All heavy atoms as TSV, in Angstrom:
chain	resi	resn	atom	element	x	y	z
A	1	ILE	N	N	72.859	51.397	223.927
A	1	ILE	CA	C	72.166	50.104	224.064
A	1	ILE	C	C	70.886	50.116	223.226
A	1	ILE	O	O	70.554	49.143	222.590
A	1	ILE	CB	C	71.847	49.820	225.547
A	1	ILE	CG1	C	73.152	49.598	226.306
A	1	ILE	CG2	C	70.927	48.614	225.681
A	1	ILE	CD1	C	72.988	49.429	227.799
A	2	MET	N	N	70.177	51.245	223.262
A	2	MET	CA	C	68.917	51.333	222.479
A	2	MET	C	C	69.190	51.184	220.996
A	2	MET	O	O	68.404	50.570	220.274
A	2	MET	CB	C	68.209	52.649	222.787
A	2	MET	CG	C	67.635	52.683	224.191
A	2	MET	SD	S	66.909	54.231	224.688
A	2	MET	CE	C	65.966	54.728	223.298
A	3	GLU	N	N	70.300	51.710	220.524
A	3	GLU	CA	C	70.688	51.614	219.123
A	3	GLU	C	C	70.909	50.152	218.748
A	3	GLU	O	O	70.467	49.703	217.686
A	3	GLU	CB	C	71.928	52.451	218.890
A	3	GLU	CG	C	72.181	52.773	217.443
A	3	GLU	CD	C	73.344	53.747	217.304
A	3	GLU	OE1	O	73.332	54.798	217.942
A	3	GLU	OE2	O	74.294	53.361	216.586
A	4	ILE	N	N	71.583	49.412	219.615
A	4	ILE	CA	C	71.844	47.997	219.373
A	4	ILE	C	C	70.548	47.209	219.347
A	4	ILE	O	O	70.361	46.346	218.528
A	4	ILE	CB	C	72.797	47.434	220.446
A	4	ILE	CG1	C	74.175	48.072	220.290
A	4	ILE	CG2	C	72.885	45.907	220.352
A	4	ILE	CD1	C	75.118	47.771	221.467
A	5	LYS	N	N	69.624	47.541	220.247
A	5	LYS	CA	C	68.311	46.862	220.325
A	5	LYS	C	C	67.357	47.380	219.268
A	5	LYS	O	O	66.261	46.853	219.134
A	5	LYS	CB	C	67.718	47.071	221.721
A	5	LYS	CG	C	68.482	46.374	222.822
A	5	LYS	CD	C	68.034	46.787	224.204
A	5	LYS	CE	C	66.662	46.264	224.565
A	5	LYS	NZ	N	66.259	46.602	225.946
A	6	SER	N	N	67.736	48.390	218.486
A	6	SER	CA	C	66.880	48.996	217.448
A	6	SER	C	C	65.572	49.498	218.036
A	6	SER	O	O	64.487	49.227	217.502
A	6	SER	CB	C	66.630	48.018	216.315
A	6	SER	OG	O	67.820	47.702	215.647
A	7	ILE	N	N	65.685	50.225	219.143
A	7	ILE	CA	C	64.502	50.841	219.759
A	7	ILE	C	C	64.785	52.308	220.066
A	7	ILE	O	O	65.941	52.752	220.004
A	7	ILE	CB	C	64.095	50.116	221.074
A	7	ILE	CG1	C	65.212	50.182	222.102
A	7	ILE	CG2	C	63.639	48.719	220.807
A	7	ILE	CD1	C	64.798	49.716	223.487
A	8	ARG	N	N	63.721	53.031	220.348
A	8	ARG	CA	C	63.830	54.435	220.818
A	8	ARG	C	C	62.700	54.632	221.814
A	8	ARG	O	O	61.837	53.773	221.975
A	8	ARG	CB	C	63.743	55.411	219.651
A	8	ARG	CG	C	62.414	55.334	218.900
A	8	ARG	CD	C	62.422	56.282	217.769
A	8	ARG	NE	N	61.240	56.027	216.935
A	8	ARG	CZ	C	60.763	56.873	216.072
A	8	ARG	NH1	N	61.327	58.036	215.914
A	8	ARG	NH2	N	59.720	56.564	215.345
A	9	LEU	N	N	62.744	55.746	222.527
A	9	LEU	CA	C	61.715	56.057	223.521
A	9	LEU	C	C	60.689	57.026	222.942
A	9	LEU	O	O	61.046	57.958	222.209
A	9	LEU	CB	C	62.338	56.648	224.784
A	9	LEU	CG	C	63.308	55.736	225.533
A	9	LEU	CD1	C	63.863	56.459	226.750
A	9	LEU	CD2	C	62.617	54.437	225.974
A	10	CYS	N	N	59.441	56.853	223.349
A	10	CYS	CA	C	58.394	57.783	222.966
A	10	CYS	C	C	58.735	59.161	223.537
A	10	CYS	O	O	59.151	59.249	224.698
A	10	CYS	CB	C	57.049	57.331	223.517
A	10	CYS	SG	S	55.713	58.544	223.309
A	11	GLN	N	N	58.554	60.176	222.741
A	11	GLN	CA	C	58.869	61.549	223.174
A	11	GLN	C	C	57.939	62.039	224.268
A	11	GLN	O	O	58.239	62.983	224.971
A	11	GLN	CB	C	58.822	62.478	221.966
A	11	GLN	CG	C	59.834	62.077	220.920
A	11	GLN	CD	C	59.448	62.551	219.545
A	11	GLN	OE1	O	58.384	63.120	219.329
A	11	GLN	NE2	N	60.308	62.292	218.584
A	12	ASN	N	N	56.790	61.396	224.439
A	12	ASN	CA	C	55.818	61.820	225.436
A	12	ASN	C	C	55.820	60.935	226.674
A	12	ASN	O	O	56.013	61.447	227.777
A	12	ASN	CB	C	54.410	61.837	224.793
A	12	ASN	CG	C	53.359	62.332	225.751
A	12	ASN	OD1	O	53.496	63.392	226.334
A	12	ASN	ND2	N	52.306	61.542	225.935
A	13	CYS	N	N	55.639	59.626	226.518
A	13	CYS	CA	C	55.455	58.729	227.662
A	13	CYS	C	C	56.672	57.875	227.985
A	13	CYS	O	O	56.655	57.107	228.944
A	13	CYS	CB	C	54.220	57.871	227.494
A	13	CYS	SG	S	54.381	56.586	226.238
A	14	GLN	N	N	57.712	57.969	227.171
A	14	GLN	CA	C	58.969	57.221	227.355
A	14	GLN	C	C	58.843	55.693	227.186
A	14	GLN	O	O	59.695	54.955	227.619
A	14	GLN	CB	C	59.601	57.531	228.712
A	14	GLN	CG	C	59.853	59.017	228.961
A	14	GLN	CD	C	60.736	59.630	227.889
A	14	GLN	OE1	O	61.810	59.102	227.633
A	14	GLN	NE2	N	60.294	60.697	227.277
A	15	SER	N	N	57.767	55.214	226.535
A	15	SER	CA	C	57.652	53.803	226.242
A	15	SER	C	C	58.654	53.401	225.162
A	15	SER	O	O	59.028	54.228	224.308
A	15	SER	CB	C	56.240	53.492	225.698
A	15	SER	OG	O	55.286	53.684	226.681
A	16	GLU	N	N	59.125	52.186	225.181
A	16	GLU	CA	C	60.054	51.702	224.165
A	16	GLU	C	C	59.306	51.451	222.872
A	16	GLU	O	O	58.243	50.810	222.855
A	16	GLU	CB	C	60.739	50.403	224.630
A	16	GLU	CG	C	61.738	50.623	225.743
A	16	GLU	CD	C	62.516	49.369	226.083
A	16	GLU	OE1	O	62.282	48.300	225.472
A	16	GLU	OE2	O	63.370	49.466	226.980
A	17	LEU	N	N	59.855	51.967	221.764
A	17	LEU	CA	C	59.235	51.831	220.452
A	17	LEU	C	C	60.266	51.289	219.472
A	17	LEU	O	O	61.461	51.549	219.600
A	17	LEU	CB	C	58.753	53.204	219.936
A	17	LEU	CG	C	57.866	54.020	220.833
A	17	LEU	CD1	C	57.662	55.400	220.240
A	17	LEU	CD2	C	56.546	53.322	221.026
A	18	GLY	N	N	59.798	50.641	218.438
A	18	GLY	CA	C	60.650	50.261	217.323
A	18	GLY	C	C	61.029	51.494	216.527
A	18	GLY	O	O	60.329	52.518	216.572
A	19	LEU	N	N	62.101	51.416	215.784
A	19	LEU	CA	C	62.545	52.571	215.011
A	19	LEU	C	C	61.596	52.939	213.889
A	19	LEU	O	O	61.572	54.086	213.417
A	19	LEU	CB	C	63.941	52.312	214.417
A	19	LEU	CG	C	65.063	52.131	215.447
A	19	LEU	CD1	C	66.389	51.812	214.749
A	19	LEU	CD2	C	65.204	53.366	216.309
A	20	ASP	N	N	60.760	52.012	213.448
A	20	ASP	CA	C	59.850	52.279	212.345
A	20	ASP	C	C	58.453	52.726	212.774
A	20	ASP	O	O	57.580	52.961	211.961
A	20	ASP	CB	C	59.715	51.025	211.477
A	20	ASP	CG	C	59.153	49.834	212.262
A	20	ASP	OD1	O	59.247	49.822	213.507
A	20	ASP	OD2	O	58.691	48.856	211.625
A	21	VAL	N	N	58.226	52.909	214.070
A	21	VAL	CA	C	56.921	53.316	214.601
A	21	VAL	C	C	56.728	54.822	214.421
A	21	VAL	O	O	57.585	55.616	214.772
A	21	VAL	CB	C	56.824	52.951	216.103
A	21	VAL	CG1	C	55.548	53.455	216.710
A	21	VAL	CG2	C	56.909	51.426	216.274
A	22	SER	N	N	55.582	55.188	213.859
A	22	SER	CA	C	55.246	56.620	213.644
A	22	SER	C	C	54.417	57.200	214.761
A	22	SER	O	O	54.462	58.390	215.040
A	22	SER	CB	C	54.504	56.799	212.328
A	22	SER	OG	O	55.329	56.409	211.239
A	23	PHE	N	N	53.603	56.338	215.417
A	23	PHE	CA	C	52.732	56.772	216.526
A	23	PHE	C	C	52.911	55.809	217.693
A	23	PHE	O	O	52.947	54.576	217.492
A	23	PHE	CB	C	51.272	56.806	216.100
A	23	PHE	CG	C	50.969	57.872	215.110
A	23	PHE	CD1	C	51.100	57.643	213.741
A	23	PHE	CD2	C	50.538	59.126	215.519
A	23	PHE	CE1	C	50.831	58.643	212.813
A	23	PHE	CE2	C	50.270	60.137	214.618
A	23	PHE	CZ	C	50.410	59.882	213.243
A	24	CYS	N	N	53.031	56.329	218.896
A	24	CYS	CA	C	53.192	55.481	220.088
A	24	CYS	C	C	51.915	54.690	220.327
A	24	CYS	O	O	50.813	55.273	220.370
A	24	CYS	CB	C	53.488	56.360	221.303
A	24	CYS	SG	S	53.634	55.424	222.846
A	25	PRO	N	N	52.003	53.354	220.508
A	25	PRO	CA	C	50.842	52.550	220.778
A	25	PRO	C	C	50.263	52.756	222.171
A	25	PRO	O	O	49.099	52.438	222.433
A	25	PRO	CB	C	51.288	51.095	220.592
A	25	PRO	CG	C	52.766	51.166	220.821
A	25	PRO	CD	C	53.206	52.533	220.397
A	26	LYS	N	N	51.024	53.330	223.095
A	26	LYS	CA	C	50.556	53.541	224.472
A	26	LYS	C	C	49.815	54.847	224.631
A	26	LYS	O	O	48.779	54.905	225.279
A	26	LYS	CB	C	51.742	53.543	225.446
A	26	LYS	CG	C	52.560	52.273	225.446
A	26	LYS	CD	C	52.072	51.298	226.455
A	26	LYS	CE	C	53.004	50.101	226.463
A	26	LYS	NZ	N	52.577	49.043	227.224
A	27	CYS	N	N	50.366	55.958	224.038
A	27	CYS	CA	C	49.757	57.283	224.217
A	27	CYS	C	C	49.288	57.957	222.952
A	27	CYS	O	O	48.621	58.973	223.003
A	27	CYS	CB	C	50.729	58.213	224.981
A	27	CYS	SG	S	52.154	58.739	224.010
A	28	GLY	N	N	49.660	57.398	221.793
A	28	GLY	CA	C	49.209	57.938	220.509
A	28	GLY	C	C	50.003	59.127	219.973
A	28	GLY	O	O	49.647	59.669	218.950
A	29	THR	N	N	51.078	59.507	220.657
A	29	THR	CA	C	51.864	60.669	220.210
A	29	THR	C	C	52.618	60.350	218.935
A	29	THR	O	O	53.247	59.320	218.798
A	29	THR	CB	C	52.878	61.068	221.295
A	29	THR	OG1	O	52.190	61.370	222.509
A	29	THR	CG2	C	53.713	62.257	220.892
A	30	LYS	N	N	52.493	61.288	217.952
A	30	LYS	CA	C	53.247	61.157	216.696
A	30	LYS	C	C	54.743	61.307	217.026
A	30	LYS	O	O	55.138	62.199	217.744
A	30	LYS	CB	C	52.818	62.218	215.714
A	30	LYS	CG	C	53.556	62.115	214.374
A	30	LYS	CD	C	52.928	62.980	213.331
A	30	LYS	CE	C	53.684	63.013	212.023
A	30	LYS	NZ	N	54.088	61.787	211.456
A	31	GLN	N	N	55.546	60.422	216.471
A	31	GLN	CA	C	56.977	60.408	216.741
A	31	GLN	C	C	57.725	61.087	215.583
A	31	GLN	O	O	57.404	60.878	214.433
A	31	GLN	CB	C	57.472	58.966	216.897
A	31	GLN	CG	C	56.796	58.197	217.989
A	31	GLN	CD	C	56.965	58.802	219.345
A	31	GLN	OE1	O	58.096	59.006	219.787
A	31	GLN	NE2	N	55.877	59.106	220.015
A	32	GLU	N	N	58.712	61.916	215.955
A	32	GLU	CA	C	59.567	62.511	214.962
A	32	GLU	C	C	60.498	61.432	214.405
A	32	GLU	O	O	60.791	60.462	215.091
A	32	GLU	CB	C	60.424	63.648	215.568
A	32	GLU	CG	C	59.584	64.816	216.019
A	32	GLU	CD	C	60.430	65.901	216.639
A	32	GLU	OE1	O	61.682	65.897	216.434
A	32	GLU	OE2	O	59.869	66.745	217.344
A	33	GLU	N	N	60.966	61.643	213.193
A	33	GLU	CA	C	61.900	60.700	212.586
A	33	GLU	C	C	63.191	60.670	213.411
A	33	GLU	O	O	63.649	61.733	213.866
A	33	GLU	CB	C	62.210	61.087	211.151
A	33	GLU	CG	C	61.023	60.951	210.223
A	33	GLU	CD	C	60.510	59.525	210.109
A	33	GLU	OE1	O	61.360	58.602	209.988
A	33	GLU	OE2	O	59.301	59.321	210.189
A	34	PRO	N	N	63.767	59.502	213.637
A	34	PRO	CA	C	64.998	59.450	214.418
A	34	PRO	C	C	66.127	60.180	213.668
A	34	PRO	O	O	66.190	60.163	212.437
A	34	PRO	CB	C	65.324	57.940	214.529
A	34	PRO	CG	C	64.480	57.296	213.501
A	34	PRO	CD	C	63.331	58.198	213.191
A	35	GLU	N	N	67.000	60.805	214.430
A	35	GLU	CA	C	68.154	61.501	213.867
A	35	GLU	C	C	69.150	60.493	213.352
A	35	GLU	O	O	69.530	59.562	214.077
A	35	GLU	CB	C	68.810	62.401	214.914
A	35	GLU	CG	C	69.991	63.163	214.424
A	35	GLU	CD	C	70.629	64.004	215.507
A	35	GLU	OE1	O	69.981	64.260	216.515
A	35	GLU	OE2	O	71.796	64.374	215.297
A	36	ILE	N	N	69.554	60.639	212.135
A	36	ILE	CA	C	70.541	59.740	211.548
A	36	ILE	C	C	71.859	60.492	211.420
A	36	ILE	O	O	71.904	61.557	210.825
A	36	ILE	CB	C	70.066	59.218	210.161
A	36	ILE	CG1	C	68.765	58.424	210.339
A	36	ILE	CG2	C	71.158	58.382	209.518
A	36	ILE	CD1	C	68.125	58.005	209.057
A	37	ILE	N	N	72.893	59.942	212.028
A	37	ILE	CA	C	74.211	60.567	211.957
A	37	ILE	C	C	74.972	59.970	210.781
A	37	ILE	O	O	75.131	58.766	210.673
A	37	ILE	CB	C	74.985	60.318	213.269
A	37	ILE	CG1	C	74.236	60.939	214.447
A	37	ILE	CG2	C	76.382	60.898	213.168
A	37	ILE	CD1	C	74.861	60.653	215.788
A	38	THR	N	N	75.409	60.836	209.881
A	38	THR	CA	C	76.138	60.384	208.716
A	38	THR	C	C	77.631	60.250	209.029
A	38	THR	O	O	78.120	60.741	210.037
A	38	THR	CB	C	75.964	61.344	207.528
A	38	THR	OG1	O	76.500	62.613	207.912
A	38	THR	CG2	C	74.513	61.496	207.153
A	39	VAL	N	N	78.329	59.565	208.152
A	39	VAL	CA	C	79.764	59.323	208.352
A	39	VAL	C	C	80.525	60.657	208.457
A	39	VAL	O	O	81.461	60.768	209.198
A	39	VAL	CB	C	80.325	58.449	207.189
A	39	VAL	CG1	C	81.825	58.323	207.291
A	39	VAL	CG2	C	79.696	57.078	207.230
A	40	GLU	N	N	80.078	61.663	207.710
A	40	GLU	CA	C	80.746	62.954	207.721
A	40	GLU	C	C	80.674	63.624	209.094
A	40	GLU	O	O	81.468	64.490	209.417
A	40	GLU	CB	C	80.160	63.894	206.662
A	40	GLU	CG	C	80.395	63.474	205.237
A	40	GLU	CD	C	79.420	62.431	204.760
A	40	GLU	OE1	O	78.253	62.415	205.221
A	40	GLU	OE2	O	79.804	61.604	203.938
A	41	GLU	N	N	79.673	63.230	209.921
A	41	GLU	CA	C	79.492	63.827	211.231
A	41	GLU	C	C	80.190	63.012	212.310
A	41	GLU	O	O	79.932	63.194	213.510
A	41	GLU	CB	C	77.991	63.940	211.534
A	41	GLU	CG	C	77.267	64.872	210.571
A	41	GLU	CD	C	75.763	64.812	210.744
A	41	GLU	OE1	O	75.267	63.807	211.291
A	41	GLU	OE2	O	75.128	65.743	210.309
A	42	MET	N	N	81.062	62.094	211.902
A	42	MET	CA	C	81.740	61.217	212.857
A	42	MET	C	C	83.254	61.435	212.793
A	42	MET	O	O	83.766	61.944	211.834
A	42	MET	CB	C	81.429	59.758	212.547
A	42	MET	CG	C	79.932	59.406	212.474
A	42	MET	SD	S	79.126	59.469	214.068
A	42	MET	CE	C	79.581	57.885	214.718
A	43	LYS	N	N	83.930	61.062	213.897
A	43	LYS	CA	C	85.384	61.059	213.900
A	43	LYS	C	C	85.821	59.729	214.528
A	43	LYS	O	O	85.024	59.036	215.176
A	43	LYS	CB	C	85.944	62.236	214.700
A	43	LYS	CG	C	85.504	62.335	216.153
A	43	LYS	CD	C	86.020	63.613	216.761
A	43	LYS	CE	C	85.436	63.794	218.170
A	43	LYS	NZ	N	85.821	65.053	218.753
A	44	THR	N	N	87.083	59.348	214.322
A	44	THR	CA	C	87.590	58.087	214.796
A	44	THR	C	C	88.380	58.252	216.067
A	44	THR	O	O	89.209	59.145	216.192
A	44	THR	CB	C	88.488	57.446	213.706
A	44	THR	OG1	O	87.753	57.345	212.519
A	44	THR	CG2	C	89.004	56.086	214.132
A	45	CYS	N	N	88.116	57.374	217.062
A	45	CYS	CA	C	88.839	57.380	218.307
A	45	CYS	C	C	90.291	56.976	218.046
A	45	CYS	O	O	90.545	55.944	217.406
A	45	CYS	CB	C	88.217	56.430	219.287
A	45	CYS	SG	S	89.165	56.229	220.828
A	46	PRO	N	N	91.267	57.744	218.554
A	46	PRO	CA	C	92.678	57.397	218.337
A	46	PRO	C	C	93.106	56.153	219.124
A	46	PRO	O	O	94.086	55.508	218.771
A	46	PRO	CB	C	93.418	58.625	218.830
A	46	PRO	CG	C	92.508	59.295	219.776
A	46	PRO	CD	C	91.125	58.989	219.306
A	47	ASP	N	N	92.383	55.798	220.170
A	47	ASP	CA	C	92.778	54.625	220.981
A	47	ASP	C	C	92.181	53.310	220.495
A	47	ASP	O	O	92.870	52.343	220.317
A	47	ASP	CB	C	92.371	54.827	222.435
A	47	ASP	CG	C	93.307	55.800	223.162
A	47	ASP	OD1	O	94.292	56.273	222.553
A	47	ASP	OD2	O	93.053	56.110	224.333
A	48	CYS	N	N	90.826	53.314	220.271
A	48	CYS	CA	C	90.183	52.021	219.881
A	48	CYS	C	C	89.728	51.961	218.451
A	48	CYS	O	O	89.373	50.909	217.958
A	48	CYS	CB	C	89.045	51.734	220.838
A	48	CYS	SG	S	87.604	52.797	220.624
A	49	GLY	N	N	89.653	53.108	217.748
A	49	GLY	CA	C	89.347	53.125	216.343
A	49	GLY	C	C	87.862	53.138	215.978
A	49	GLY	O	O	87.542	53.108	214.790
A	50	ILE	N	N	86.944	53.219	216.964
A	50	ILE	CA	C	85.545	53.241	216.572
A	50	ILE	C	C	85.133	54.660	216.181
A	50	ILE	O	O	85.809	55.625	216.523
A	50	ILE	CB	C	84.595	52.727	217.677
A	50	ILE	CG1	C	84.505	53.672	218.851
A	50	ILE	CG2	C	84.965	51.339	218.122
A	50	ILE	CD1	C	83.152	53.586	219.503
A	51	SER	N	N	84.025	54.810	215.488
A	51	SER	CA	C	83.525	56.113	215.091
A	51	SER	C	C	82.646	56.686	216.218
A	51	SER	O	O	81.802	55.974	216.776
A	51	SER	CB	C	82.666	55.983	213.827
A	51	SER	OG	O	83.489	55.569	212.753
A	52	VAL	N	N	82.866	57.954	216.518
A	52	VAL	CA	C	82.080	58.667	217.506
A	52	VAL	C	C	81.603	59.996	216.932
A	52	VAL	O	O	82.235	60.520	215.991
A	52	VAL	CB	C	82.840	58.910	218.814
A	52	VAL	CG1	C	83.188	57.585	219.512
A	52	VAL	CG2	C	84.122	59.674	218.563
A	53	PRO	N	N	80.494	60.581	217.404
A	53	PRO	CA	C	80.033	61.876	216.867
A	53	PRO	C	C	81.099	62.951	217.015
A	53	PRO	O	O	81.895	62.934	217.963
A	53	PRO	CB	C	78.810	62.183	217.736
A	53	PRO	CG	C	78.322	60.844	218.182
A	53	PRO	CD	C	79.567	60.016	218.381
A	54	LEU	N	N	81.119	63.879	216.058
A	54	LEU	CA	C	82.110	64.949	216.039
A	54	LEU	C	C	82.135	65.766	217.340
A	54	LEU	O	O	83.190	66.219	217.769
A	54	LEU	CB	C	81.851	65.918	214.882
A	54	LEU	CG	C	82.354	65.472	213.514
A	54	LEU	CD1	C	81.969	66.497	212.470
A	54	LEU	CD2	C	83.841	65.285	213.531
A	55	ASP	N	N	80.998	65.950	217.991
A	55	ASP	CA	C	80.956	66.798	219.183
A	55	ASP	C	C	81.302	66.048	220.457
A	55	ASP	O	O	81.255	66.616	221.547
A	55	ASP	CB	C	79.572	67.479	219.307
A	55	ASP	CG	C	78.440	66.475	219.441
A	55	ASP	OD1	O	78.661	65.261	219.249
A	55	ASP	OD2	O	77.310	66.913	219.714
A	56	SER	N	N	81.691	64.771	220.365
A	56	SER	CA	C	82.055	63.988	221.541
A	56	SER	C	C	83.402	64.440	222.106
A	56	SER	O	O	84.377	64.551	221.370
A	56	SER	CB	C	82.115	62.507	221.224
A	56	SER	OG	O	80.873	62.006	220.872
A	57	ALA	N	N	83.458	64.657	223.420
A	57	ALA	CA	C	84.718	64.966	224.076
A	57	ALA	C	C	85.477	63.700	224.476
A	57	ALA	O	O	86.680	63.716	224.641
A	57	ALA	CB	C	84.443	65.811	225.325
A	58	PHE	N	N	84.709	62.596	224.664
A	58	PHE	CA	C	85.289	61.319	225.033
A	58	PHE	C	C	84.724	60.222	224.169
A	58	PHE	O	O	83.573	60.316	223.694
A	58	PHE	CB	C	85.012	61.010	226.511
A	58	PHE	CG	C	85.660	61.960	227.462
A	58	PHE	CD1	C	85.021	63.119	227.877
A	58	PHE	CD2	C	86.932	61.724	227.936
A	58	PHE	CE1	C	85.629	64.012	228.708
A	58	PHE	CE2	C	87.548	62.607	228.774
A	58	PHE	CZ	C	86.910	63.768	229.177
A	59	CYS	N	N	85.485	59.157	223.956
A	59	CYS	CA	C	85.045	58.004	223.191
A	59	CYS	C	C	83.898	57.297	223.895
A	59	CYS	O	O	83.981	57.070	225.094
A	59	CYS	CB	C	86.215	57.050	222.947
A	59	CYS	SG	S	85.745	55.549	222.061
A	60	THR	N	N	82.872	56.950	223.143
A	60	THR	CA	C	81.728	56.258	223.725
A	60	THR	C	C	81.995	54.778	223.983
A	60	THR	O	O	81.283	54.118	224.699
A	60	THR	CB	C	80.515	56.369	222.797
A	60	THR	OG1	O	80.844	55.886	221.506
A	60	THR	CG2	C	80.045	57.800	222.684
A	61	SER	N	N	83.097	54.262	223.461
A	61	SER	CA	C	83.455	52.846	223.651
A	61	SER	C	C	84.500	52.627	224.740
A	61	SER	O	O	84.309	51.857	225.652
A	61	SER	CB	C	83.957	52.262	222.337
A	61	SER	OG	O	84.321	50.919	222.488
A	62	CYS	N	N	85.639	53.361	224.642
A	62	CYS	CA	C	86.734	53.122	225.573
A	62	CYS	C	C	86.939	54.261	226.582
A	62	CYS	O	O	87.727	54.115	227.502
A	62	CYS	CB	C	88.030	52.882	224.791
A	62	CYS	SG	S	88.710	54.339	223.965
A	63	GLY	N	N	86.280	55.406	226.364
A	63	GLY	CA	C	86.392	56.507	227.314
A	63	GLY	C	C	87.586	57.407	227.095
A	63	GLY	O	O	87.806	58.353	227.861
A	64	ALA	N	N	88.357	57.185	226.041
A	64	ALA	CA	C	89.548	57.999	225.783
A	64	ALA	C	C	89.128	59.422	225.456
A	64	ALA	O	O	88.076	59.654	224.820
A	64	ALA	CB	C	90.337	57.407	224.616
A	65	LYS	N	N	89.966	60.399	225.849
A	65	LYS	CA	C	89.692	61.779	225.524
A	65	LYS	C	C	89.915	61.959	224.043
A	65	LYS	O	O	90.881	61.512	223.463
A	65	LYS	CB	C	90.607	62.698	226.316
A	65	LYS	CG	C	90.252	64.132	226.148
A	65	LYS	CD	C	91.040	64.998	227.076
A	65	LYS	CE	C	90.569	66.440	226.904
A	65	LYS	NZ	N	91.214	67.358	227.829
A	66	MET	N	N	88.982	62.643	223.380
A	66	MET	CA	C	89.025	62.837	221.936
A	66	MET	C	C	89.800	64.117	221.616
A	66	MET	O	O	89.778	65.054	222.248
A	66	MET	CB	C	87.627	62.925	221.344
A	66	MET	CG	C	86.814	61.657	221.531
A	66	MET	SD	S	87.522	60.191	220.783
A	66	MET	CE	C	87.361	60.558	219.091
């Protein structure tokens, strides 16, 4: 859901932040760059066809076992 809303949580105070924020406006903590998953790190669900991370045991969309 956070990915769809283009937000992330502050690593210190858990406030919602935009993906482009470098410092939290609530607590001032410097934010690490968000992890970007490349296509090579993804696999396709055999049931619904969406891409899920390689280490997923179940599909994040339909719940099918990977």
